[in-house]
PQR file of N, CA, C, O and H, with PARSE charges and radii, in Angstrom:
ATOM      1  N   UNK A   1      97.001 194.123  76.276 -0.4000 1.5000
ATOM      2  CA  UNK A   1      96.488 192.959  76.500 -0.0000 2.0000
ATOM      3  C   UNK A   1      95.617 193.122  76.594  0.5500 1.7000
ATOM      4  O   UNK A   1      95.477 194.237  77.096 -0.5500 1.4000
ATOM      5  N   UNK A   2      94.555 192.571  76.375 -0.4000 1.5000
ATOM      6  CA  UNK A   2      92.890 192.010  76.172 -0.0000 2.0000
ATOM      7  C   UNK A   2      92.900 190.671  76.898  0.5500 1.7000
ATOM      8  O   UNK A   2      93.512 189.615  76.742 -0.5500 1.4000
ATOM      9  H   UNK A   2      94.669 191.665  75.967  0.4000 1.0000
ATOM     10  N   UNK A   3      91.830 191.200  77.898 -0.4000 1.5000
ATOM     11  CA  UNK A   3      91.738 190.465  79.092 -0.0000 2.0000
ATOM     12  C   UNK A   3      90.680 190.139  78.800  0.5500 1.7000
ATOM     13  O   UNK A   3      90.427 190.706  77.737 -0.5500 1.4000
ATOM     14  H   UNK A   3      91.333 192.059  78.025  0.4000 1.0000
ATOM     15  N   UNK A   4      89.345 189.166  79.301 -0.4000 1.5000
ATOM     16  CA  UNK A   4      88.235 189.038  78.498 -0.0000 2.0000
ATOM     17  C   UNK A   4      87.371 188.099  80.054  0.5500 1.7000
ATOM     18  O   UNK A   4      87.603 186.896  80.173 -0.5500 1.4000
ATOM     19  H   UNK A   4      89.550 188.705  80.165  0.4000 1.0000
ATOM     20  N   UNK A   5      86.641 188.657  80.870 -0.4000 1.5000
ATOM     21  CA  UNK A   5      86.136 188.181  81.667 -0.0000 2.0000
ATOM     22  C   UNK A   5      84.778 188.055  81.511  0.5500 1.7000
ATOM     23  O   UNK A   5      84.059 188.892  80.966 -0.5500 1.4000
ATOM     24  H   UNK A   5      86.453 189.634  80.773  0.4000 1.0000
ATOM     25  N   UNK A   6      84.262 186.536  82.206 -0.4000 1.5000
ATOM     26  CA  UNK A   6      82.728 186.643  81.130 -0.0000 2.0000
ATOM     27  C   UNK A   6      81.554 187.083  83.206  0.5500 1.7000
ATOM     28  O   UNK A   6      81.614 186.247  84.107 -0.5500 1.4000
ATOM     29  H   UNK A   6      84.846 185.856  82.649  0.4000 1.0000
ATOM     30  N   UNK A   7      81.372 187.381  83.246 -0.4000 1.5000
ATOM     31  CA  UNK A   7      80.622 188.285  84.034 -0.0000 2.0000
ATOM     32  C   UNK A   7      79.039 187.283  84.257  0.5500 1.7000
ATOM     33  O   UNK A   7      78.882 186.665  83.204 -0.5500 1.4000
ATOM     34  H   UNK A   7      81.323 188.061  82.514  0.4000 1.0000
ATOM     35  N   UNK A   8      77.946 186.971  85.202 -0.4000 1.5000
ATOM     36  CA  UNK A   8      76.409 186.679  85.494 -0.0000 2.0000
ATOM     37  C   UNK A   8      75.853 187.317  84.445  0.5500 1.7000
ATOM     38  O   UNK A   8      76.194 188.482  84.241 -0.5500 1.4000
ATOM     39  H   UNK A   8      78.074 187.473  86.057  0.4000 1.0000
ATOM     40  N   UNK A   9      74.830 186.639  83.523 -0.4000 1.5000
ATOM     41  CA  UNK A   9      73.969 187.908  83.427 -0.0000 2.0000
ATOM     42  C   UNK A   9      73.565 187.943  84.357  0.5500 1.7000
ATOM     43  O   UNK A   9      73.188 186.774  84.274 -0.5500 1.4000
ATOM     44  H   UNK A   9      74.554 185.693  83.689  0.4000 1.0000
ATOM     45  N   UNK A  10      73.213 188.250  85.388 -0.4000 1.5000
ATOM     46  CA  UNK A  10      72.082 188.374  86.164 -0.0000 2.0000
ATOM     47  C   UNK A  10      73.181 189.963  87.138  0.5500 1.7000
ATOM     48  O   UNK A  10      73.130 190.675  88.141 -0.5500 1.4000
ATOM     49  H   UNK A  10      73.520 189.200  85.455  0.4000 1.0000
ATOM     50  N   UNK A  11      73.430 189.887  86.777 -0.4000 1.5000
ATOM     51  CA  UNK A  11      74.905 190.444  87.359 -0.0000 2.0000
ATOM     52  C   UNK A  11      74.356 192.511  86.644  0.5500 1.7000
ATOM     53  O   UNK A  11      74.387 192.685  85.426 -0.5500 1.4000
ATOM     54  H   UNK A  11      73.471 189.309  85.963  0.4000 1.0000
ATOM     55  N   UNK A  12      73.952 193.697  87.556 -0.4000 1.5000
ATOM     56  CA  UNK A  12      73.902 195.022  87.194 -0.0000 2.0000
ATOM     57  C   UNK A  12      74.950 195.367  86.564  0.5500 1.7000
ATOM     58  O   UNK A  12      76.057 194.853  86.718 -0.5500 1.4000
ATOM     59  H   UNK A  12      73.927 193.556  88.545  0.4000 1.0000
ATOM     60  N   UNK A  13      74.640 196.375  85.714 -0.4000 1.5000
ATOM     61  CA  UNK A  13      75.961 196.725  84.857 -0.0000 2.0000
ATOM     62  C   UNK A  13      77.123 197.688  85.468  0.5500 1.7000
ATOM     63  O   UNK A  13      78.232 197.849  84.959 -0.5500 1.4000
ATOM     64  H   UNK A  13      73.740 196.792  85.589  0.4000 1.0000
ATOM     65  N   UNK A  14      76.480 198.507  87.077 -0.4000 1.5000
ATOM     66  CA  UNK A  14      77.080 199.200  87.932 -0.0000 2.0000
ATOM     67  C   UNK A  14      78.601 197.776  88.021  0.5500 1.7000
ATOM     68  O   UNK A  14      79.776 198.014  87.743 -0.5500 1.4000
ATOM     69  H   UNK A  14      75.580 198.376  87.491  0.4000 1.0000
ATOM     70  N   UNK A  15      78.060 196.462  88.459 -0.4000 1.5000
ATOM     71  CA  UNK A  15      78.484 196.211  89.157 -0.0000 2.0000
ATOM     72  C   UNK A  15      79.951 194.788  87.936  0.5500 1.7000
ATOM     73  O   UNK A  15      80.935 194.118  88.250 -0.5500 1.4000
ATOM     74  H   UNK A  15      77.105 196.268  88.684  0.4000 1.0000
ATOM     75  N   UNK A  16      79.373 194.979  86.950 -0.4000 1.5000
ATOM     76  CA  UNK A  16      80.599 195.010  86.112 -0.0000 2.0000
ATOM     77  C   UNK A  16      81.608 195.848  85.784  0.5500 1.7000
ATOM     78  O   UNK A  16      82.708 195.296  85.751 -0.5500 1.4000
ATOM     79  H   UNK A  16      78.573 195.523  86.695  0.4000 1.0000
ATOM     80  N   UNK A  17      81.590 197.249  85.476 -0.4000 1.5000
ATOM     81  CA  UNK A  17      81.737 198.037  85.843 -0.0000 2.0000
ATOM     82  C   UNK A  17      83.129 198.483  86.792  0.5500 1.7000
ATOM     83  O   UNK A  17      84.010 199.303  86.534 -0.5500 1.4000
ATOM     84  H   UNK A  17      80.697 197.698  85.503  0.4000 1.0000
ATOM     85  N   UNK A  18      82.899 197.399  88.244 -0.4000 1.5000
ATOM     86  CA  UNK A  18      83.331 198.326  89.149 -0.0000 2.0000
ATOM     87  C   UNK A  18      84.209 196.652  88.980  0.5500 1.7000
ATOM     88  O   UNK A  18      85.389 196.494  89.294 -0.5500 1.4000
ATOM     89  H   UNK A  18      82.183 196.732  88.453  0.4000 1.0000
ATOM     90  N   UNK A  19      83.665 195.987  88.644 -0.4000 1.5000
ATOM     91  CA  UNK A  19      85.098 194.355  88.303 -0.0000 2.0000
ATOM     92  C   UNK A  19      85.727 194.636  87.270  0.5500 1.7000
ATOM     93  O   UNK A  19      86.545 193.775  86.945 -0.5500 1.4000
ATOM     94  H   UNK A  19      82.707 196.115  88.389  0.4000 1.0000
ATOM     95  N   UNK A  20      85.636 195.843  86.382 -0.4000 1.5000
ATOM     96  CA  UNK A  20      86.603 195.780  84.937 -0.0000 2.0000
ATOM     97  C   UNK A  20      87.697 196.948  86.192  0.5500 1.7000
ATOM     98  O   UNK A  20      88.884 196.781  86.474 -0.5500 1.4000
ATOM     99  H   UNK A  20      84.972 196.542  86.645  0.4000 1.0000
ATOM    100  N   UNK A  21      86.848 197.948  86.652 -0.4000 1.5000
ATOM    101  CA  UNK A  21      88.496 198.536  87.295 -0.0000 2.0000
ATOM    102  C   UNK A  21      88.644 198.756  88.550  0.5500 1.7000
ATOM    103  O   UNK A  21      89.212 199.723  89.059 -0.5500 1.4000
ATOM    104  H   UNK A  21      85.884 198.083  86.423  0.4000 1.0000
ATOM    105  N   UNK A  22      87.891 197.431  89.336 -0.4000 1.5000
ATOM    106  CA  UNK A  22      89.111 196.966  90.294 -0.0000 2.0000
ATOM    107  C   UNK A  22      90.209 195.532  88.954  0.5500 1.7000
ATOM    108  O   UNK A  22      91.059 194.869  89.548 -0.5500 1.4000
ATOM    109  H   UNK A  22      87.430 196.646  88.923  0.4000 1.0000
ATOM    110  N   UNK A  23      90.107 195.340  87.894 -0.4000 1.5000
ATOM    111  CA  UNK A  23      90.859 194.446  87.587 -0.0000 2.0000
ATOM    112  C   UNK A  23      91.957 195.631  87.196  0.5500 1.7000
ATOM    113  O   UNK A  23      93.112 195.884  87.538 -0.5500 1.4000
ATOM    114  H   UNK A  23      89.416 195.878  87.411  0.4000 1.0000
ATOM    115  N   UNK A  24      91.003 196.210  86.316 -0.4000 1.5000
ATOM    116  CA  UNK A  24      92.580 197.611  85.422 -0.0000 2.0000
ATOM    117  C   UNK A  24      93.394 198.698  86.703  0.5500 1.7000
ATOM    118  O   UNK A  24      94.205 199.581  86.426 -0.5500 1.4000
ATOM    119  H   UNK A  24      90.065 196.005  86.038  0.4000 1.0000
ATOM    120  N   UNK A  25      92.924 198.343  88.090 -0.4000 1.5000
ATOM    121  CA  UNK A  25      94.014 199.287  89.631 -0.0000 2.0000
ATOM    122  C   UNK A  25      94.151 198.495  89.655  0.5500 1.7000
ATOM    123  O   UNK A  25      92.930 198.646  89.694 -0.5500 1.4000
ATOM    124  H   UNK A  25      92.266 197.625  88.315  0.4000 1.0000
ATOM    125  N   UNK A  26      94.622 196.617  89.705 -0.4000 1.5000
ATOM    126  CA  UNK A  26      95.687 195.829  90.144 -0.0000 2.0000
ATOM    127  C   UNK A  26      96.767 195.852  89.969  0.5500 1.7000
ATOM    128  O   UNK A  26      97.825 196.014  90.577 -0.5500 1.4000
ATOM    129  H   UNK A  26      95.614 196.495  89.672  0.4000 1.0000
ATOM    130  N   UNK A  27      95.983 195.453  87.977 -0.4000 1.5000
ATOM    131  CA  UNK A  27      96.548 195.133  86.797 -0.0000 2.0000
ATOM    132  C   UNK A  27      98.204 196.620  86.898  0.5500 1.7000
ATOM    133  O   UNK A  27      99.429 196.577  86.781 -0.5500 1.4000
ATOM    134  H   UNK A  27      95.124 195.321  87.483  0.4000 1.0000
ATOM    135  N   UNK A  28      97.352 197.483  87.117 -0.4000 1.5000
ATOM    136  CA  UNK A  28      98.813 198.790  87.150 -0.0000 2.0000
ATOM    137  C   UNK A  28      99.582 198.936  88.569  0.5500 1.7000
ATOM    138  O   UNK A  28     100.756 199.307  88.591 -0.5500 1.4000
ATOM    139  H   UNK A  28      96.358 197.518  87.212  0.4000 1.0000
ATOM    140  N   UNK A  29      98.707 198.558  90.021 -0.4000 1.5000
ATOM    141  CA  UNK A  29      99.148 199.133  90.790 -0.0000 2.0000
ATOM    142  C   UNK A  29     100.717 197.694  91.582  0.5500 1.7000
ATOM    143  O   UNK A  29     101.707 197.634  92.311 -0.5500 1.4000
ATOM    144  H   UNK A  29      97.754 198.257  90.004  0.4000 1.0000
ATOM    145  N   UNK A  30      99.832 196.888  90.699 -0.4000 1.5000
ATOM    146  CA  UNK A  30     101.118 195.259  91.217 -0.0000 2.0000
ATOM    147  C   UNK A  30     100.057 194.707  90.759  0.5500 1.7000
ATOM    148  O   UNK A  30      99.036 195.287  90.389 -0.5500 1.4000
ATOM    149  H   UNK A  30      99.027 196.937  90.107  0.4000 1.0000
ATOM    150  N   UNK A  31     100.385 192.958  90.778 -0.4000 1.5000
ATOM    151  CA  UNK A  31     100.062 191.953  90.733 -0.0000 2.0000
ATOM    152  C   UNK A  31      99.066 191.786  91.641  0.5500 1.7000
ATOM    153  O   UNK A  31      98.875 192.034  92.831 -0.5500 1.4000
ATOM    154  H   UNK A  31     101.214 192.488  91.079  0.4000 1.0000
ATOM    155  N   UNK A  32      98.082 190.942  90.088 -0.4000 1.5000
ATOM    156  CA  UNK A  32      96.212 190.766  91.142 -0.0000 2.0000
ATOM    157  C   UNK A  32      96.694 188.924  91.618  0.5500 1.7000
ATOM    158  O   UNK A  32      97.493 188.138  91.109 -0.5500 1.4000
ATOM    159  H   UNK A  32      98.237 190.740  89.121  0.4000 1.0000
ATOM    160  N   UNK A  33      95.706 188.812  92.869 -0.4000 1.5000
ATOM    161  CA  UNK A  33      95.068 187.687  93.207 -0.0000 2.0000
ATOM    162  C   UNK A  33      93.497 188.092  93.512  0.5500 1.7000
ATOM    163  O   UNK A  33      92.764 188.822  94.179 -0.5500 1.4000
ATOM    164  H   UNK A  33      95.058 189.451  93.283  0.4000 1.0000
ATOM    165  N   UNK A  34      93.551 186.906  92.367 -0.4000 1.5000
ATOM    166  CA  UNK A  34      92.079 186.034  92.227 -0.0000 2.0000
ATOM    167  C   UNK A  34      91.976 185.287  92.920  0.5500 1.7000
ATOM    168  O   UNK A  34      92.876 184.496  93.203 -0.5500 1.4000
ATOM    169  H   UNK A  34      94.147 186.313  91.825  0.4000 1.0000
ATOM    170  N   UNK A  35      90.432 185.299  93.598 -0.4000 1.5000
ATOM    171  CA  UNK A  35      90.433 183.438  94.715 -0.0000 2.0000
ATOM    172  C   UNK A  35      88.597 183.245  94.260  0.5500 1.7000
ATOM    173  O   UNK A  35      87.577 183.452  94.917 -0.5500 1.4000
ATOM    174  H   UNK A  35      89.701 185.942  93.368  0.4000 1.0000
ATOM    175  N   UNK A  36      88.758 182.901  93.256 -0.4000 1.5000
ATOM    176  CA  UNK A  36      87.269 182.234  92.509 -0.0000 2.0000
ATOM    177  C   UNK A  36      86.665 181.683  94.540  0.5500 1.7000
ATOM    178  O   UNK A  36      87.520 181.454  95.396 -0.5500 1.4000
ATOM    179  H   UNK A  36      89.587 182.732  92.723  0.4000 1.0000
ATOM    180  N   UNK A  37      85.739 181.630  94.722 -0.4000 1.5000
ATOM    181  CA  UNK A  37      85.133 181.648  95.689 -0.0000 2.0000
ATOM    182  C   UNK A  37      83.070 181.039  95.418  0.5500 1.7000
ATOM    183  O   UNK A  37      82.292 181.905  95.018 -0.5500 1.4000
ATOM    184  H   UNK A  37      85.044 181.816  94.027  0.4000 1.0000
ATOM    185  N   UNK A  38      82.609 179.811  95.654 -0.4000 1.5000
ATOM    186  CA  UNK A  38      81.564 179.465  95.376 -0.0000 2.0000
ATOM    187  C   UNK A  38      80.506 180.359  95.824  0.5500 1.7000
ATOM    188  O   UNK A  38      80.627 180.499  97.041 -0.5500 1.4000
ATOM    189  H   UNK A  38      83.241 179.108  95.979  0.4000 1.0000
ATOM    190  N   UNK A  39      79.729 180.884  95.465 -0.4000 1.5000
ATOM    191  CA  UNK A  39      78.345 181.466  96.001 -0.0000 2.0000
ATOM    192  C   UNK A  39      78.252 180.930  96.759  0.5500 1.7000
ATOM    193  O   UNK A  39      79.073 181.443  97.520 -0.5500 1.4000
ATOM    194  H   UNK A  39      79.631 180.769  94.477  0.4000 1.0000
ATOM    195  N   UNK A  40      77.549 179.658  97.582 -0.4000 1.5000
ATOM    196  CA  UNK A  40      77.646 178.901  98.538 -0.0000 2.0000
ATOM    197  C   UNK A  40      78.930 178.947 100.194  0.5500 1.7000
ATOM    198  O   UNK A  40      79.058 178.232 101.189 -0.5500 1.4000
ATOM    199  H   UNK A  40      76.882 179.242  96.965  0.4000 1.0000
ATOM    200  N   UNK A  41      79.455 179.896  99.796 -0.4000 1.5000
ATOM    201  CA  UNK A  41      80.659 179.759 100.503 -0.0000 2.0000
ATOM    202  C   UNK A  41      80.317 180.351 102.032  0.5500 1.7000
ATOM    203  O   UNK A  41      79.579 181.325 102.173 -0.5500 1.4000
ATOM    204  H   UNK A  41      79.351 180.476  98.988  0.4000 1.0000
ATOM    205  N   UNK A  42      80.977 179.609 103.233 -0.4000 1.5000
ATOM    206  CA  UNK A  42      80.463 180.056 104.154 -0.0000 2.0000
ATOM    207  C   UNK A  42      81.756 181.164 104.959  0.5500 1.7000
ATOM    208  O   UNK A  42      82.967 181.258 104.759 -0.5500 1.4000
ATOM    209  H   UNK A  42      81.577 178.818 103.118  0.4000 1.0000
ATOM    210  N   UNK A  43      80.858 181.853 105.877 -0.4000 1.5000
ATOM    211  CA  UNK A  43      81.689 183.184 106.089 -0.0000 2.0000
ATOM    212  C   UNK A  43      83.448 181.856 106.813  0.5500 1.7000
ATOM    213  O   UNK A  43      84.588 182.280 106.629 -0.5500 1.4000
ATOM    214  H   UNK A  43      79.874 181.776 106.040  0.4000 1.0000
ATOM    215  N   UNK A  44      83.268 180.702 107.395 -0.4000 1.5000
ATOM    216  CA  UNK A  44      84.787 179.875 107.519 -0.0000 2.0000
ATOM    217  C   UNK A  44      85.271 180.126 106.669  0.5500 1.7000
ATOM    218  O   UNK A  44      86.358 180.698 106.750 -0.5500 1.4000
ATOM    219  H   UNK A  44      82.342 180.357 107.544  0.4000 1.0000
ATOM    220  N   UNK A  45      84.677 179.809 105.380 -0.4000 1.5000
ATOM    221  CA  UNK A  45      85.537 179.064 104.501 -0.0000 2.0000
ATOM    222  C   UNK A  45      85.714 179.925 103.453  0.5500 1.7000
ATOM    223  O   UNK A  45      86.090 179.417 102.396 -0.5500 1.4000
ATOM    224  H   UNK A  45      83.794 179.344 105.314  0.4000 1.0000
ATOM    225  N   UNK A  46      85.420 181.852 103.512 -0.4000 1.5000
ATOM    226  CA  UNK A  46      85.971 182.389 103.137 -0.0000 2.0000
ATOM    227  C   UNK A  46      87.765 182.811 103.756  0.5500 1.7000
ATOM    228  O   UNK A  46      88.896 182.595 103.319 -0.5500 1.4000
ATOM    229  H   UNK A  46      85.115 182.265 104.370  0.4000 1.0000
ATOM    230  N   UNK A  47      87.180 183.516 104.996 -0.4000 1.5000
ATOM    231  CA  UNK A  47      88.182 183.372 105.791 -0.0000 2.0000
ATOM    232  C   UNK A  47      89.395 182.122 105.687  0.5500 1.7000
ATOM    233  O   UNK A  47      90.552 182.528 105.576 -0.5500 1.4000
ATOM    234  H   UNK A  47      86.261 183.692 105.351  0.4000 1.0000
ATOM    235  N   UNK A  48      89.195 180.780 105.715 -0.4000 1.5000
ATOM    236  CA  UNK A  48      90.297 179.633 105.044 -0.0000 2.0000
ATOM    237  C   UNK A  48      90.524 180.480 103.977  0.5500 1.7000
ATOM    238  O   UNK A  48      90.905 181.461 104.614 -0.5500 1.4000
ATOM    239  H   UNK A  48      88.255 180.449 105.805  0.4000 1.0000
ATOM    240  N   UNK A  49      90.547 180.650 103.396 -0.4000 1.5000
ATOM    241  CA  UNK A  49      90.806 180.654 101.736 -0.0000 2.0000
ATOM    242  C   UNK A  49      91.623 181.814 101.799  0.5500 1.7000
ATOM    243  O   UNK A  49      92.819 181.764 101.509 -0.5500 1.4000
ATOM    244  H   UNK A  49      90.237 179.853 102.877  0.4000 1.0000
ATOM    245  N   UNK A  50      90.809 183.294 102.313 -0.4000 1.5000
ATOM    246  CA  UNK A  50      92.010 184.193 102.151 -0.0000 2.0000
ATOM    247  C   UNK A  50      92.964 184.096 102.864  0.5500 1.7000
ATOM    248  O   UNK A  50      93.810 184.911 102.498 -0.5500 1.4000
ATOM    249  H   UNK A  50      89.838 183.334 102.548  0.4000 1.0000
ATOM    250  N   UNK A  51      93.490 183.167 104.223 -0.4000 1.5000
ATOM    251  CA  UNK A  51      93.803 183.218 104.833 -0.0000 2.0000
ATOM    252  C   UNK A  51      95.128 182.593 104.529  0.5500 1.7000
ATOM    253  O   UNK A  51      96.257 182.993 104.814 -0.5500 1.4000
ATOM    254  H   UNK A  51      92.802 182.504 104.520  0.4000 1.0000
ATOM    255  N   UNK A  52      94.800 181.690 103.988 -0.4000 1.5000
ATOM    256  CA  UNK A  52      95.827 180.335 102.901 -0.0000 2.0000
ATOM    257  C   UNK A  52      96.327 181.932 101.510  0.5500 1.7000
ATOM    258  O   UNK A  52      97.234 182.601 101.015 -0.5500 1.4000
ATOM    259  H   UNK A  52      93.883 181.365 103.757  0.4000 1.0000
ATOM    260  N   UNK A  53      96.058 181.884 101.520 -0.4000 1.5000
ATOM    261  CA  UNK A  53      96.066 182.889 100.478 -0.0000 2.0000
ATOM    262  C   UNK A  53      96.948 184.181 100.995  0.5500 1.7000
ATOM    263  O   UNK A  53      97.985 184.498 100.411 -0.5500 1.4000
ATOM    264  H   UNK A  53      95.322 181.340 101.922  0.4000 1.0000
ATOM    265  N   UNK A  54      96.482 184.856 102.067 -0.4000 1.5000
ATOM    266  CA  UNK A  54      97.693 185.430 102.804 -0.0000 2.0000
ATOM    267  C   UNK A  54      98.998 185.046 102.543  0.5500 1.7000
ATOM    268  O   UNK A  54      99.820 185.455 101.722 -0.5500 1.4000
ATOM    269  H   UNK A  54      95.639 184.599 102.541  0.4000 1.0000
ATOM    270  N   UNK A  55      99.049 183.940 103.635 -0.4000 1.5000
ATOM    271  CA  UNK A  55     100.213 182.803 104.170 -0.0000 2.0000
ATOM    272  C   UNK A  55     101.241 182.768 102.755  0.5500 1.7000
ATOM    273  O   UNK A  55     102.434 182.607 103.014 -0.5500 1.4000
ATOM    274  H   UNK A  55      98.382 183.608 104.302  0.4000 1.0000
ATOM    275  N   UNK A  56     100.902 182.894 101.416 -0.4000 1.5000
ATOM    276  CA  UNK A  56     101.242 182.197 100.579 -0.0000 2.0000
ATOM    277  C   UNK A  56     102.629 183.286 100.263  0.5500 1.7000
ATOM    278  O   UNK A  56     103.839 183.103 100.129 -0.5500 1.4000
ATOM    279  H   UNK A  56      99.933 183.024 101.206  0.4000 1.0000
ATOM    280  N   UNK A  57     101.396 184.917 100.218 -0.4000 1.5000
ATOM    281  CA  UNK A  57     102.620 186.332  99.664 -0.0000 2.0000
ATOM    282  C   UNK A  57     103.102 186.200 100.535  0.5500 1.7000
ATOM    283  O   UNK A  57     104.295 186.317 100.255 -0.5500 1.4000
ATOM    284  H   UNK A  57     100.413 185.066 100.327  0.4000 1.0000
ATOM    285  N   UNK A  58     102.940 185.892 102.170 -0.4000 1.5000
ATOM    286  CA  UNK A  58     103.922 186.871 103.172 -0.0000 2.0000
ATOM    287  C   UNK A  58     105.168 185.815 103.440  0.5500 1.7000
ATOM    288  O   UNK A  58     106.197 186.101 104.052 -0.5500 1.4000
ATOM    289  H   UNK A  58     101.971 185.796 102.398  0.4000 1.0000
ATOM    290  N   UNK A  59     104.868 184.594 102.877 -0.4000 1.5000
ATOM    291  CA  UNK A  59     105.682 184.212 102.841 -0.0000 2.0000
ATOM    292  C   UNK A  59     106.873 183.813 101.073  0.5500 1.7000
ATOM    293  O   UNK A  59     107.960 183.288 100.831 -0.5500 1.4000
ATOM    294  H   UNK A  59     104.032 184.362 102.380  0.4000 1.0000
ATOM    295  N   UNK A  60     105.724 184.489 100.280 -0.4000 1.5000
ATOM    296  CA  UNK A  60     107.134 184.810  99.161 -0.0000 2.0000
ATOM    297  C   UNK A  60     107.601 185.894  99.314  0.5500 1.7000
ATOM    298  O   UNK A  60     108.209 186.406  98.374 -0.5500 1.4000
ATOM    299  H   UNK A  60     104.841 184.915 100.476  0.4000 1.0000
ATOM    300  N   UNK A  61     107.416 186.798 100.943 -0.4000 1.5000
ATOM    301  CA  UNK A  61     107.432 187.901 100.360 -0.0000 2.0000
ATOM    302  C   UNK A  61     107.604 189.217  99.373  0.5500 1.7000
ATOM    303  O   UNK A  61     108.358 190.114  98.995 -0.5500 1.4000
ATOM    304  H   UNK A  61     106.923 186.382 101.707  0.4000 1.0000
ATOM    305  N   UNK A  62     106.160 188.546  99.251 -0.4000 1.5000
ATOM    306  CA  UNK A  62     104.891 189.926  98.220 -0.0000 2.0000
ATOM    307  C   UNK A  62     104.856 191.172  98.992  0.5500 1.7000
ATOM    308  O   UNK A  62     104.992 192.336  98.616 -0.5500 1.4000
ATOM    309  H   UNK A  62     105.548 187.817  99.558  0.4000 1.0000
ATOM    310  N   UNK A  63     104.541 190.435 100.720 -0.4000 1.5000
ATOM    311  CA  UNK A  63     103.463 191.662 102.026 -0.0000 2.0000
ATOM    312  C   UNK A  63     103.679 192.947 101.126  0.5500 1.7000
ATOM    313  O   UNK A  63     104.695 192.777 100.453 -0.5500 1.4000
ATOM    314  H   UNK A  63     104.431 189.489 101.026  0.4000 1.0000
ATOM    315  N   UNK A  64     103.219 193.900 100.929 -0.4000 1.5000
ATOM    316  CA  UNK A  64     103.633 195.041 101.319 -0.0000 2.0000
ATOM    317  C   UNK A  64     103.698 195.288 103.165  0.5500 1.7000
ATOM    318  O   UNK A  64     104.085 196.359 103.632 -0.5500 1.4000
ATOM    319  H   UNK A  64     102.393 194.039 101.476  0.4000 1.0000
TER
END
């Protein structure tokens, strides 16, 4: 499978490699859950998004 991800030009190379490693590991070990987040998201918005995704995972019986 080929997965192409466009990273922002301003990201340092190490961050791109870290993202690639994270994606490879999540695909190897289980089902990846990706939550796109706006650059200006507040901590409260991040917490709400994570809470919503966590509930969906738990209700689907996918939580470990």
